[in-house]
Wavefront OBJ file of the C-alpha trace (Angstrom):
o trace
v -5.579 -13.667 33.974
v -5.825 -10.107 35.544
v -9.299 -9.545 37.719
v -10.985 -7.530 35.124
v -11.066 -10.688 32.411
v -13.577 -12.760 35.021
v -15.960 -10.007 35.063
v -15.775 -9.449 31.168
v -16.632 -12.713 30.625
v -19.371 -13.240 32.770
v -20.964 -9.912 31.172
v -20.454 -10.672 27.425
v -22.170 -14.771 28.453
v -24.895 -12.559 29.592
v -25.182 -9.366 27.508
v -27.183 -8.939 24.246
v -25.790 -6.378 21.640
v -27.386 -3.706 22.799
v -25.407 -4.089 26.110
v -22.023 -4.384 24.882
v -19.631 -1.312 26.236
v -17.321 0.380 23.570
v -14.379 2.746 24.487
v -13.553 4.974 21.418
v -10.190 6.707 21.800
v -8.975 9.062 19.410
v -7.386 12.981 19.674
v -10.677 14.519 17.355
v -13.017 15.616 18.626
v -15.085 15.500 15.428
v -14.129 11.448 15.369
v -15.386 11.156 18.156
v -18.823 12.493 17.734
v -19.636 10.857 14.877
v -17.848 7.432 16.227
v -20.237 7.326 19.257
v -23.548 8.847 17.445
v -23.429 5.927 15.210
v -22.828 3.294 17.633
v -25.104 4.538 19.912
v -27.743 4.650 17.506
v -27.108 0.481 16.528
v -27.565 -0.134 20.627
v -23.830 0.131 21.789
v -23.093 1.416 25.048
v -20.163 4.262 24.400
v -17.968 6.086 26.528
v -14.891 8.291 25.049
v -11.292 9.450 25.619
v -9.203 12.188 23.896
v -6.360 10.338 24.245
v -4.372 7.334 25.525
v -3.760 8.220 29.348
v -7.475 8.739 29.369
v -8.510 5.659 28.198
v -6.426 3.149 30.634
v -8.338 5.284 33.428
v -11.158 4.270 31.726
v -10.744 0.786 30.767
v -9.196 0.049 34.336
v -13.243 0.864 35.804
v -15.114 0.330 32.791
v -15.963 -3.164 32.140
v -15.609 -2.622 28.191
v -15.988 -5.388 25.469
v -14.272 -3.274 22.790
v -11.599 -0.105 22.569
v -11.749 1.813 19.374
v -8.293 3.616 19.454
v -6.432 5.762 16.751
v -3.157 5.161 16.341
v -1.609 8.328 15.902
v -2.062 10.122 19.070
v 0.180 12.761 20.777
v 1.747 11.415 24.048
v 1.287 7.710 24.294
v 0.495 6.173 20.848
v -2.438 3.854 19.766
v 0.085 1.167 19.060
v 1.803 1.267 22.784
v -2.241 1.942 24.170
v -3.446 -1.392 22.356
v 0.039 -3.691 23.259
v -0.957 -2.484 27.051
v -4.724 -3.154 26.680
v -4.232 -6.726 25.578
v -1.545 -7.406 28.266
v -3.914 -6.360 31.077
v -7.250 -7.591 29.482
v -6.799 -10.405 27.174
v -10.231 -10.674 25.884
v -10.920 -7.478 25.113
v -11.585 -6.737 21.678
v -9.642 -3.956 19.901
v -10.169 -2.231 16.393
v -7.120 0.416 15.104
v -8.085 3.424 13.204
v -5.390 3.684 10.391
v -4.656 6.358 7.340
v -5.783 4.616 3.995
v -2.077 4.656 2.954
v -0.999 3.184 5.763
v -1.466 -0.507 5.480
v 2.169 -0.952 7.680
v 0.590 0.544 11.043
v -2.163 -1.651 10.598
v -0.715 -4.211 10.194
v 1.819 -3.469 13.222
v -1.521 -2.819 15.166
v -2.576 -6.573 14.121
v 0.485 -8.364 15.146
v 0.553 -6.768 19.036
v -2.730 -7.894 19.437
v -5.643 -5.402 17.154
v -8.264 -7.706 15.941
v -9.153 -5.879 13.257
v -8.606 -2.158 11.679
v -10.645 0.575 9.924
v -8.982 3.100 7.643
v -9.807 6.605 7.327
v -11.741 8.042 5.507
v -14.044 5.692 7.167
v -17.673 3.967 5.885
v -19.768 4.112 9.087
v -21.342 0.930 7.801
v -17.728 -0.891 7.475
v -17.441 0.424 11.130
v -20.258 -1.149 12.205
v -19.611 -4.888 10.251
v -16.252 -4.834 11.815
v -17.577 -3.993 15.105
v -20.298 -6.533 15.080
v -17.282 -9.095 13.846
v -14.704 -7.971 16.820
v -17.475 -8.573 19.088
v -18.508 -12.127 17.768
v -15.100 -13.398 17.892
v -14.280 -12.371 21.144
v -17.466 -14.083 22.264
v -16.732 -17.262 20.594
v -13.207 -17.453 22.137
v -14.783 -17.261 25.651
v -17.285 -19.679 24.830
v -14.787 -22.051 23.622
v -13.007 -21.373 27.010
v -15.705 -22.012 29.243
v -16.784 -24.939 27.619
v -13.748 -26.474 27.445
v -13.537 -26.347 31.245
v -16.955 -27.643 31.780
v -16.107 -30.782 29.836
v -13.368 -31.092 31.371
v -14.630 -31.305 34.934
v -17.333 -33.377 33.693
v -15.016 -36.106 32.306
v -13.485 -36.045 35.476
v -16.751 -36.990 37.040
v -17.562 -39.454 34.730
v -17.540 -42.708 37.224
v -19.977 -40.607 39.277
v -22.477 -39.052 36.933
v -22.158 -41.514 33.991
v -24.854 -41.449 32.664
v -25.747 -37.776 33.206
v -22.534 -36.180 31.825
v -22.851 -38.700 28.890
v -26.774 -36.665 28.437
v -24.823 -33.543 29.002
v -21.923 -34.085 26.021
v -24.616 -35.088 23.859
v -26.508 -31.949 24.067
v -23.326 -29.651 24.733
v -21.568 -31.321 21.586
v -24.794 -30.349 19.231
v -24.802 -26.891 20.972
v -21.101 -26.505 20.083
v -21.360 -27.992 16.628
v -24.654 -25.669 15.530
v -22.382 -22.732 17.200
v -19.721 -24.077 14.646
v -21.597 -24.581 11.762
v -23.396 -20.845 12.128
v -19.491 -19.638 11.893
v -18.070 -17.388 9.047
v -14.700 -18.969 9.445
v -13.087 -22.189 8.503
v -13.127 -24.649 11.545
v -10.854 -27.911 11.539
v -9.817 -30.097 14.383
v -6.573 -31.909 13.321
v -4.645 -35.006 14.917
v -1.025 -34.636 16.342
v -0.290 -36.134 12.737
v -2.034 -33.516 11.340
v -5.272 -35.422 9.764
v -8.334 -33.434 9.270
v -10.612 -34.793 11.826
v -13.452 -32.447 11.889
v -14.580 -29.383 10.126
v -16.849 -27.281 9.621
v -19.254 -26.814 6.238
v -17.659 -22.709 5.601
v -14.145 -25.399 4.798
v -15.963 -26.178 2.044
v -16.041 -22.586 0.486
v -12.015 -22.185 1.392
v -11.004 -25.144 -0.337
v -13.778 -25.699 -2.694
v -14.360 -29.477 -2.080
v -17.574 -30.949 0.099
v -16.666 -31.992 3.508
v -16.368 -35.379 2.761
v -13.276 -34.930 0.498
v -11.461 -32.728 3.210
v -12.200 -35.288 6.182
v -9.244 -37.603 7.027
v -6.674 -35.734 4.712
v -3.621 -34.307 6.064
v -3.205 -30.601 6.114
v -0.728 -30.520 4.004
v -2.567 -31.482 0.961
v -3.946 -27.935 1.244
v -1.422 -26.459 2.010
v 0.394 -24.222 -1.320
v 3.918 -25.310 0.031
v 2.231 -28.805 0.957
v 4.531 -31.042 4.129
v 7.319 -28.326 4.571
v 3.853 -25.272 5.726
v 2.263 -28.014 7.406
v 4.723 -29.763 9.365
v 6.057 -26.244 10.712
v 2.340 -25.024 11.711
v 1.750 -28.024 13.400
v 5.034 -27.950 15.374
v 4.480 -24.381 15.901
v 1.193 -25.043 18.051
v 2.114 -27.929 19.727
v 5.105 -26.513 21.019
v 3.193 -23.511 22.001
v 0.076 -24.511 23.267
v -1.482 -22.167 20.702
v -1.049 -19.407 17.899
v -2.952 -16.530 17.154
v -3.292 -14.727 13.697
v -0.750 -17.090 12.096
v -0.554 -16.559 8.799
v -0.354 -19.189 6.099
v -0.806 -20.013 2.057
v -3.485 -22.162 1.250
v -4.695 -23.887 -2.091
v -8.120 -24.473 -3.088
v -9.103 -27.273 -5.584
v -8.310 -25.178 -8.863
v -5.505 -24.270 -7.529
v -6.611 -20.435 -6.038
v -3.925 -19.192 -3.607
v -5.708 -18.364 -0.818
v -3.646 -16.502 2.183
v -5.453 -17.135 5.900
v -4.925 -16.248 9.359
v -5.098 -18.766 11.579
v -5.803 -19.250 15.307
v -5.815 -22.615 16.963
v -5.045 -24.301 20.105
v -3.830 -27.680 21.522
v -6.741 -30.414 22.636
v -5.955 -32.092 25.270
v -7.805 -35.162 26.861
v -8.906 -35.395 30.709
v -5.290 -36.390 31.505
v -3.924 -33.374 29.721
v -2.634 -35.915 27.088
v -2.306 -33.491 23.440
v -4.489 -35.189 21.385
v -4.886 -32.865 19.089
v -5.646 -29.499 18.155
v -8.374 -26.863 16.670
v -7.830 -24.192 14.785
v -9.809 -21.531 12.776
v -8.681 -20.328 9.202
v -10.057 -16.762 8.246
v -9.341 -15.928 4.662
v -7.812 -13.057 4.196
v -6.739 -13.346 0.674
v -8.730 -9.860 -0.374
v -7.235 -7.822 2.493
v -3.646 -8.892 1.615
v -4.350 -8.271 -1.937
v -5.467 -4.731 -1.065
v -2.401 -4.371 1.202
v -0.345 -5.425 -1.859
v -1.779 -2.802 -4.143
v -1.508 -0.291 -1.330
v 1.870 -0.954 -0.703
v 2.844 -1.077 -4.642
v 1.162 2.370 -5.004
v 2.982 3.888 -1.912
v 6.151 2.939 -3.446
v 5.411 3.890 -7.084
v 5.574 7.704 -9.306
v 1.712 7.601 -10.836
v 3.390 9.063 -14.089
v 6.171 6.329 -15.214
v 5.243 3.488 -13.193
v 8.869 3.923 -11.438
v 9.889 3.814 -8.166
v 9.644 6.423 -6.191
v 12.013 8.857 -4.197
v 10.606 7.835 -0.893
v 11.209 4.125 -1.820
v 14.483 5.230 -3.258
v 16.187 6.075 -0.254
v 15.122 2.681 1.346
v 16.471 0.608 -1.808
v 19.803 2.199 -1.700
v 20.011 1.667 1.995
v 19.375 -1.833 1.892
v 21.981 -2.424 -1.505
v 24.866 -0.191 0.124
v 24.749 -2.570 3.580
v 24.567 -5.477 1.135
v 27.256 -4.578 -1.141
v 29.388 -3.855 1.885
v 28.599 -7.476 3.278
v 29.249 -9.173 0.212
v 32.003 -7.035 -1.315
v 29.926 -6.610 -4.721
v 30.462 -3.501 -7.180
v 27.387 -1.117 -6.459
v 27.007 1.973 -8.609
v 24.252 4.926 -8.740
v 23.188 6.932 -11.760
v 22.060 10.316 -11.374
v 19.671 11.888 -14.625
v 18.580 14.841 -15.837
v 17.056 16.167 -18.902
v 18.779 18.836 -21.099
v 16.134 21.163 -22.256
v 13.095 20.393 -20.504
v 12.244 23.293 -19.233
v 12.480 24.784 -22.526
v 9.826 22.142 -24.068
v 7.165 22.449 -21.011
v 7.331 26.125 -21.596
v 6.851 25.928 -25.442
v 4.468 22.590 -25.749
v 2.788 22.711 -22.521
v 3.006 19.554 -19.255
v 1.211 17.267 -21.095
v 3.495 16.977 -23.563
v 6.246 17.445 -21.149
v 4.327 14.156 -18.895
v 4.483 12.117 -22.228
v 8.130 12.984 -22.390
v 8.886 12.039 -18.959
v 7.165 8.436 -19.543
v 8.706 7.724 -22.361
v 12.082 8.089 -20.363
v 10.539 6.083 -17.793
v 9.856 3.484 -20.366
v 13.247 3.972 -21.831
v 15.215 3.498 -19.005
v 13.598 -0.195 -18.077
v 14.512 -1.071 -21.553
v 18.160 -0.398 -20.880
v 18.120 -1.862 -17.070
v 17.698 -5.260 -15.706
v 14.253 -6.342 -14.225
v 14.116 -7.065 -10.874
v 17.671 -6.407 -10.712
v 18.566 -3.129 -11.286
v 15.890 -0.291 -9.629
v 15.148 2.763 -11.175
v 13.305 5.558 -9.498
v 11.989 9.221 -10.652
v 13.959 11.039 -8.639
v 11.970 14.394 -8.784
v 10.663 16.534 -11.596
v 12.802 15.627 -14.589
v 15.543 13.685 -12.569
v 15.808 10.383 -12.281
v 17.649 7.610 -10.311
v 19.245 3.809 -10.916
v 20.857 1.525 -8.396
v 23.138 -0.706 -10.277
v 23.911 -4.090 -8.381
v 26.851 -6.019 -8.825
v 27.760 -3.674 -11.573
v 31.281 -1.860 -11.814
v 31.667 1.403 -13.217
v 32.936 0.091 -16.518
v 29.636 -1.824 -16.828
v 27.483 1.413 -15.379
v 29.032 3.470 -17.990
v 27.889 1.004 -20.435
v 24.544 1.187 -19.426
v 24.008 5.087 -19.155
v 25.242 5.391 -22.174
v 22.852 3.040 -23.510
v 20.668 4.781 -22.252
v 21.650 8.340 -23.240
v 22.021 7.179 -26.977
v 18.483 5.834 -26.001
v 16.681 9.078 -25.082
v 18.561 11.284 -27.983
v 17.639 8.784 -30.840
v 14.203 9.033 -29.490
v 13.219 12.787 -29.682
v 13.314 15.664 -31.939
v 12.753 18.568 -29.565
v 16.503 18.788 -28.386
v 16.415 16.579 -25.264
v 19.081 14.456 -24.309
v 20.560 13.534 -20.792
v 23.141 14.410 -18.611
v 24.146 11.583 -16.521
v 26.363 11.566 -12.874
v 27.574 8.013 -12.232
v 29.475 7.352 -8.869
v 30.335 3.868 -7.606
v 29.948 2.665 -3.770
v 32.779 2.586 -1.798
v 32.318 0.871 2.061
v 33.726 4.026 3.779
v 30.842 6.528 1.413
v 27.385 7.641 3.548
v 24.338 7.159 1.661
v 24.111 11.276 1.809
v 28.004 11.345 0.112
v 26.950 8.909 -2.086
v 23.760 10.464 -3.405
v 25.560 13.472 -3.452
v 28.710 12.486 -5.199
v 26.528 11.055 -8.424
v 24.288 14.467 -7.799
v 27.794 16.641 -8.354
v 28.723 14.246 -11.248
v 25.512 15.124 -13.142
v 25.553 18.448 -12.658
v 29.582 18.722 -14.148
v 28.095 16.349 -17.064
v 25.426 19.208 -16.959
v 27.686 22.203 -17.325
v 29.719 20.727 -19.595
v 26.955 21.198 -22.074
v 24.982 18.145 -21.406
v 23.997 15.349 -23.653
v 27.401 13.356 -21.764
v 28.613 10.777 -18.839
v 30.284 12.259 -15.654
v 32.095 10.207 -13.606
v 32.246 11.451 -9.393
v 35.785 12.138 -8.606
v 35.471 9.192 -5.907
v 35.236 6.397 -8.603
v 38.877 7.071 -9.703
v 37.513 6.530 -13.515
v 38.230 9.372 -16.266
v 34.930 11.492 -17.266
v 33.451 9.676 -20.861
v 31.845 12.149 -22.960
l 1 2 3 4 5 6 7 8 9 10 11 12 13 14 15 16 17 18 19 20 21 22 23 24 25 26 27 28 29 30 31 32 33 34 35 36 37 38 39 40 41 42 43 44 45 46 47 48 49 50 51 52 53 54 55 56 57 58 59 60 61 62 63 64 65 66 67 68 69 70 71 72 73 74 75 76 77 78 79 80 81 82 83 84 85 86 87 88 89 90 91 92 93 94 95 96 97 98 99 100 101 102 103 104 105 106 107 108 109 110 111 112 113 114 115 116 117 118 119 120 121 122 123 124 125 126 127 128 129 130 131 132 133 134 135 136 137 138 139 140 141 142 143 144 145 146 147 148 149 150 151 152 153 154 155 156 157 158 159 160 161 162 163 164 165 166 167 168 169 170 171 172 173 174 175 176 177 178 179 180 181 182 183 184 185 186 187 188 189 190 191 192 193 194 195 196 197 198 199 200 201 202 203 204 205 206 207 208 209 210 211 212 213 214 215 216 217 218 219 220 221 222 223 224 225 226 227 228 229 230 231 232 233 234 235 236 237 238 239 240 241 242 243 244 245 246 247 248 249 250 251 252 253 254 255 256 257 258 259 260 261 262 263 264 265 266 267 268 269 270 271 272 273 274 275 276 277 278 279 280 281 282 283 284 285 286 287 288 289 290 291 292 293 294 295 296 297 298 299 300 301 302 303 304 305 306 307 308 309 310 311 312 313 314 315 316 317 318 319 320 321 322 323 324 325 326 327 328 329 330 331 332 333 334 335 336 337 338 339 340 341 342 343 344 345 346 347 348 349 350 351 352 353 354 355 356 357 358 359 360 361 362 363 364 365 366 367 368 369 370 371 372 373 374 375 376 377 378 379 380 381 382 383 384 385 386 387 388 389 390 391 392 393 394 395 396 397 398 399 400 401 402 403 404 405 406 407 408 409 410 411 412 413 414 415 416 417 418 419 420 421 422 423 424 425 426 427 428 429 430 431 432 433 434 435 436 437 438 439 440 441 442 443 444 445 446 447 448 449 450 451 452 453 454 455 456 457 458 459 460 461 462
């Protein structure tokens, strides 16, 4: 523990809300001004820093309870700042600021120590809620540590002041129970075999069962993967002594899947023997759902519902590596609509968009779901990654798509298709270029045909 930590503990024990000190770090002066004004209006004492370097100096001397930091800053970024602050001041609350579409950065920040995150553009009321929630979490952790130490000391002195200790323990128990019952997260204690010994009322909301139907049951009864997930969780806590933000899948009474973020620590008796563990479960199902939806939006083309170009490069790199390791065939199709510009010029962009939607549907119908990967590469160009597919099989797929599209349109729309088969010596750029060149060869030859890349060593198919 650093010298700063005990000071912060004492401050957080003594201060009411108006006394909390908040450090706001952002390279945008407007953001600093808006957040400072809002939090000061809520009674917080605020200081600002325009970069991570200044923030580290200010944090060393400022006895702060909370840091709100942007992740993307010049020089030392918010990720490094978060990691350094958490290492130096474990009880310091940290909230990360990230862009709405950049969920990956938010997740990364949480993994290295951030307690919560907010997205730009942000809602000021949501920021206030996040600040209150993070400070409350830090306060509960500190109080729990203090009281655990207090109780251990009292147990060691039990032979001298047995009656006095019993009274104090009873009072402390009542206080902790009130504190636990007022918490908006599920708090559960388990024995070393994973049986639930205690849970607060909020656990009823998490599992959809009354407390008397939860107590005594093994945690495995409420895990989506039953015994396997529960055993892994209990073993991890007992080996490491504690875990933070451990993600686990639970199941409620009606089998509704629940994603929970759990923090737990081992419980010991006065002699240091491990007697179980106490865990806090936070329901993050909605947050995970939002993250999944944002992830889906980030990799999908809005018009065709195919994957987008950004995702194409990630998938192609992955499948090339897999094909190289497992020595499976891998083919790449690059498709371009013939006469599409003429249709756009004569019938308008809305008609062109409808055509692109139909092309996307045709490609989906002609490829294998969850096996092949189809992308809108840009404009009227599409790419398809055909996994575990030989050139001959890829030709059949390409011909099926070409024929289906020709039969679906009367505007003279056809496809020029380039096909290339992966060889282990090919780099990704060369692999794409070979399919692209084959596609242009098909187009130069009059369109409405399939052309094979020279690297495939297979004659062209009209």
